[in-house]
C-alpha positions in Angstrom: 33.2 19.3 11.6 29.6 19.8 11.6 29.8 20.7 7.9 31.1 17.0 7.9 28.4 15.4 9.3 26.3 17.0 7.3 28.1 16.3 4.2 27.9 12.6 5.6 24.1 12.3 5.5 23.6 14.4 2.4 25.6 11.3 1.1 23.3 9.0 2.3 20.3 10.2 2.3 21.3 10.2 -2.3 22.2 6.9 -1.7 18.9 5.9 0.4 17.0 8.0 -2.1 18.6 6.1 -4.5 18.6 2.2 -3.3 14.5 3.1 -3.9 14.0 5.1 -6.7 15.7 1.7 -8.2 14.1 -1.0 -6.9 11.1 0.6 -7.8 12.0 1.5 -11.4 13.0 -3.0 -11.4 9.6 -3.3 -10.2 7.5 -2.1 -12.7 10.2 -3.1 -15.1 9.0 -7.2 -13.3 6.1 -6.2 -13.2 5.7 -5.2 -16.8 7.8 -8.4 -17.9 5.0 -10.7 -15.8 2.5 -9.2 -17.5 3.5 -10.0 -21.3 4.4 -13.3 -19.9 1.0 -14.5 -18.8 -0.5 -12.4 -21.6 1.6 -14.6 -24.2 0.8 -18.7 -22.3 -3.3 -17.4 -21.4 -4.5 -15.7 -23.5 -8.1 -14.1 -23.7 -10.7 -16.1 -25.0 -12.8 -14.5 -27.4 -16.7 -14.7 -27.3 -19.3 -14.4 -29.7 -20.5 -10.5 -29.8 -23.6 -11.6 -31.8 -25.0 -14.1 -28.9 -24.2 -11.6 -26.5 -25.8 -9.1 -28.5 -29.1 -10.6 -28.8 -28.7 -11.8 -24.7 -28.5 -8.3 -24.3 -31.3 -6.6 -25.5 -33.3 -9.1 -24.2 -31.6 -7.9 -20.9 -31.9 -4.9 -21.5 -35.8 -4.5 -22.6 -36.2 -6.5 -19.3 -34.8 -4.3 -16.8 -36.2 -1.0 -19.0 -39.7 -2.8 -18.0 -38.3 -3.7 -14.7 -37.4 0.0 -13.7 -40.9 1.7 -15.5 -42.2 -0.8 -12.5 -40.7 0.2 -10.3 -41.4 4.5 -11.0 -45.0 3.8 -10.9 -45.1 1.8 -8.6 -43.6 4.1 -6.2 -45.6 7.6 -8.0 -49.3 5.5 -6.2 -47.8 4.7 -3.4 
């Protein structure tokens, strides 16, 4: 009689684990499909890299100057 309870418990455990596994697989498939659909209808806009590169270089020089000034001020204090 105890053997039947153990076997029945194992069956329920496998059924529950299988259900969760299938749900997670379905969730992954649906999330990937949703991602493909969203990227198809709402593509990311293309940016002009030349303009952003010039701005980035200007910002880079400003940042380097600010860091240099901060280090100099810290060493003097």
